[in-house]
C-alpha positions in Angstrom: 55.2 9.4 -42.5 51.6 8.3 -43.2 50.9 6.9 -46.6 48.8 9.1 -48.9 46.1 8.0 -51.3 44.1 9.5 -54.1 40.5 9.1 -53.2 37.5 9.6 -55.5 33.8 9.5 -54.9 31.7 9.3 -58.2 28.0 10.0 -57.8 25.3 10.6 -60.4 25.5 14.3 -59.8 29.0 15.2 -58.6 32.5 13.8 -58.2 34.8 14.4 -55.3 38.5 13.8 -55.8 40.9 14.3 -52.9 44.0 13.2 -51.0 43.5 11.0 -47.8 46.1 9.6 -45.5 46.1 6.1 -44.1 44.6 7.2 -40.8 41.5 8.6 -42.5 42.5 12.3 -42.5 41.3 14.0 -45.7 44.0 16.4 -46.6 42.1 18.1 -49.4 39.4 17.5 -52.0 37.7 19.2 -55.0 34.2 18.8 -56.4 32.9 19.0 -60.0 29.8 17.8 -61.9 29.8 14.2 -63.0 28.3 14.4 -66.5 29.8 17.7 -67.7 32.4 15.8 -69.8 32.6 12.5 -71.7 33.8 9.7 -69.4 37.3 9.6 -70.8 37.7 13.3 -70.3 36.3 12.9 -66.8 39.2 10.5 -66.0 41.7 13.1 -67.2 40.0 15.7 -64.9 40.3 13.4 -61.9 44.0 13.0 -62.6 44.4 16.7 -63.0 42.6 17.3 -59.6 44.9 14.9 -57.8 48.0 16.3 -59.4 47.0 19.8 -58.4 46.4 18.7 -54.8 49.7 16.8 -54.7 51.4 20.0 -55.9 49.8 21.8 -53.0 51.3 19.2 -50.7 54.7 19.6 -52.4 54.7 15.9 -53.6 54.5 14.3 -57.1 51.5 12.2 -58.0 53.8 9.2 -58.1 54.3 9.5 -54.3 50.7 8.5 -53.7 50.3 4.8 -52.7 47.3 4.3 -55.0 43.9 5.7 -56.1 40.8 4.3 -54.4 37.5 5.0 -56.3 34.0 4.5 -55.0 31.3 4.8 -57.7 27.5 4.8 -58.0 26.7 1.2 -58.9 26.4 -1.4 -60.2 30.1 -1.7 -60.6 32.2 -4.9 -61.1 34.8 -4.4 -58.4 36.8 -7.5 -59.4 36.8 -6.6 -63.1 37.3 -2.9 -62.5 34.4 -1.7 -64.7 31.4 0.5 -64.2 28.1 -1.3 -65.0 25.7 1.5 -64.4 23.6 2.8 -67.4 20.9 4.0 -64.9 22.6 7.1 -63.3 25.8 7.2 -65.3 24.7 7.2 -68.9 27.6 6.6 -71.3 29.7 4.9 -68.6 28.3 1.3 -68.9 31.1 -1.3 -69.2 33.7 1.5 -68.8 37.1 0.0 -67.7 37.7 2.6 -65.1 40.5 0.8 -63.2 42.5 0.1 -66.3 42.2 3.7 -67.6 43.1 5.4 -64.4 46.1 3.0 -63.8 47.4 3.7 -67.3 47.0 7.5 -67.0 48.3 7.7 -63.4 50.9 4.9 -63.2 49.4 4.0 -59.8 47.5 1.0 -58.5 43.7 1.6 -58.6 40.9 0.0 -56.7 37.2 0.3 -57.4 34.1 -0.2 -55.2 30.4 0.5 -55.1 29.8 3.9 -53.4 27.6 2.6 -50.6 30.3 0.0 -49.7 32.8 2.9 -49.7 30.6 5.0 -47.5 30.1 2.1 -45.1 33.9 1.5 -44.9 34.4 5.2 -44.0 31.6 5.2 -41.5 32.9 2.3 -39.5 36.3 4.0 -39.3 34.7 7.3 -38.1 32.4 5.6 -35.6 34.8 2.9 -34.4 32.7 0.0 -35.6 35.3 -1.9 -37.6 34.9 -5.2 -35.7 31.0 -5.0 -35.6 28.3 -6.3 -37.9 27.1 -3.1 -39.6 24.3 -2.5 -42.1 24.2 0.8 -43.9 21.3 2.1 -45.9 21.7 5.3 -48.0 18.5 7.1 -49.0 19.1 9.4 -52.0 18.0 9.5 -55.6 17.8 5.8 -55.2 18.5 3.4 -52.3 21.8 1.6 -51.7 22.6 -0.7 -48.8 25.8 -2.4 -47.7 26.9 -4.8 -45.0 30.2 -5.6 -43.3 31.2 -8.0 -40.6 34.6 -7.9 -38.8 36.0 -5.5 -41.4 35.0 -7.5 -44.5 32.3 -6.4 -47.0 29.5 -8.7 -48.0 29.4 -9.4 -51.7 26.9 -11.2 -53.9 29.6 -13.0 -56.0 31.6 -12.2 -59.1 32.8 -9.0 -57.6 29.4 -7.3 -57.6 27.7 -5.5 -54.8 24.3 -6.9 -53.8 21.5 -4.5 -54.9 19.7 -4.6 -51.5 17.7 -1.5 -52.4 15.6 -3.6 -54.7 14.2 -6.1 -52.2 10.4 -6.3 -52.6 8.6 -4.8 -49.6 5.0 -4.2 -51.0 2.7 -5.2 -53.8 2.0 -1.6 -54.5 3.7 1.2 -56.4 5.0 1.8 -59.9 7.3 -0.5 -61.7 10.9 0.3 -61.0 13.7 0.1 -63.5 14.7 -3.2 -61.8 11.5 -4.6 -63.4 9.4 -5.1 -60.3 6.7 -3.2 -58.4 7.1 -2.5 -54.7 10.8 -2.6 -54.3 12.4 -0.6 -51.4 13.9 2.0 -53.8 10.7 2.6 -55.7 8.9 3.4 -52.5 11.4 5.0 -50.1 14.1 6.8 -52.0 14.0 10.6 -51.8 12.8 10.7 -55.4 10.0 8.2 -54.6 8.8 9.9 -51.4 8.5 13.3 -53.1 6.7 11.8 -56.1 4.3 9.8 -54.0 3.5 12.9 -51.9 2.8 15.0 -55.1 0.5 12.2 -56.3 -1.6 12.7 -53.1 -1.9 16.4 -53.7 0.9 17.8 -51.6 3.8 20.0 -52.8 6.4 17.4 -52.0 7.2 15.0 -49.1 8.4 18.0 -46.9 5.0 19.5 -47.3 3.2 16.3 -46.6 5.3 15.7 -43.5 4.6 19.2 -42.2 0.9 18.6 -42.8 1.1 15.3 -40.8 2.6 17.2 -37.9 -0.4 19.6 -38.1 -2.9 16.8 -37.9 -3.8 16.3 -41.6 -5.6 12.9 -41.8 -4.7 12.3 -45.4 -1.0 12.9 -44.6 -1.3 10.7 -41.6 -2.5 7.7 -43.7 0.5 8.1 -46.0 2.9 8.4 -43.0 1.5 5.2 -41.5 1.9 3.4 -44.8 5.6 4.4 -45.3 6.4 3.6 -41.7 5.2 0.0 -42.3 7.3 -0.1 -45.5 10.4 1.0 -43.8 9.9 -1.4 -41.0 9.4 -4.2 -43.5 12.5 -3.4 -45.5 14.8 -3.2 -42.5 13.2 -6.3 -40.9 14.0 -8.2 -44.2 17.6 -7.0 -44.1 17.9 -7.5 -40.4 16.7 -11.1 -40.4 19.3 -11.9 -43.0 22.3 -10.0 -41.7 21.7 -9.7 -37.9 23.4 -6.3 -37.6 24.7 -4.9 -34.4 24.4 -1.4 -35.8 22.3 0.1 -38.6 23.5 3.4 -40.2 21.0 5.5 -42.0 22.4 8.0 -44.6 21.7 9.9 -47.7 20.0 13.2 -48.3 16.6 12.3 -46.9 18.2 11.3 -43.6 19.8 14.7 -43.1 16.2 15.9 -42.3 14.3 12.7 -41.4 16.7 10.6 -39.4 14.7 11.1 -36.1 11.5 10.0 -37.8 13.1 7.0 -39.4 14.9 6.0 -36.2 11.8 6.2 -34.1 9.9 4.2 -36.7 12.5 1.4 -36.6 12.7 1.5 -32.8 9.0 0.9 -32.5 9.4 -2.3 -34.6 12.3 -3.5 -32.5 10.4 -4.0 -29.3 9.1 -7.5 -29.7 11.3 -9.2 -32.4 14.5 -9.9 -30.5 14.2 -13.7 -31.1 14.6 -13.0 -34.8 16.4 -9.7 -35.1 18.4 -8.9 -32.0 18.2 -5.2 -30.9 20.7 -3.0 -32.9 22.0 0.5 -32.5 20.5 3.0 -35.0 23.1 5.7 -36.1 23.0 8.6 -38.5 25.6 8.8 -41.2 28.2 11.5 -40.7 27.2 14.5 -43.0 30.4 16.4 -42.6 33.5 14.1 -42.8 33.1 12.6 -46.3 33.1 9.0 -45.3 33.1 7.8 -48.9 36.6 9.3 -49.4 37.8 7.6 -46.2 36.3 4.4 -47.5 38.0 4.8 -50.8 41.3 4.8 -48.9 40.3 1.8 -46.9 40.0 -0.3 -50.1 43.8 -0.7 -49.9 43.5 -2.3 -46.4 
């Protein structure tokens, strides 16, 4: 019988808690808002969700082989704590692993959510032995890299905050303390805000106007294409990926645009960044929950 794991994906807006087997099959999951309760009560709710789903499978919680948690970072994976006052207010320094272990009686592993999504994506796409870079464009930007099944870390158990590489001298100051970082220019939040500052309803409106030949929109599109190419060039020249996965809410709509933008920049730089495959993150199969299971392997 395949081993079963509790798998949890904690984002700034919602939490998914489910049961996933060792092959990556998600047996069940539930969603609920992240910040509707205090953090300690949220841990209880996660345990309740897993117990309820175990009951539906006619097994006790104790039969799970462990609980894997991927969480919006920064997190200290080695220390088992959340270090994120930015999108999880009230959770900073919270000993998530210790608390869940005490309340469940099970081993618990913690990882950054983009790392978890990457681990799930490489299983879904059969890329486990490849050098893979993933970039998630959402409220912020997260990026992760793996080579031959192992995640890249920055040291001390932390995930490298690759969304804050500097790609321009323009833009507003980010909460990281710098102007022109990738996240402050290309996150979904940033693109919508920048479009509004230029007199458009949001980025969707600006993009539609660009398609219709609006010159003001075209100037902005040209600018953000250069920014995206610069960011991925910087990451590519460091990591030399064989595949780049683009995910997050923005890419559910704008993956073709982003993919074409990167392909245009790939034509003449093979001596520095060898050609790589550009893939869209799976929007349906909850790769983060699969990645949470993969933390035990």
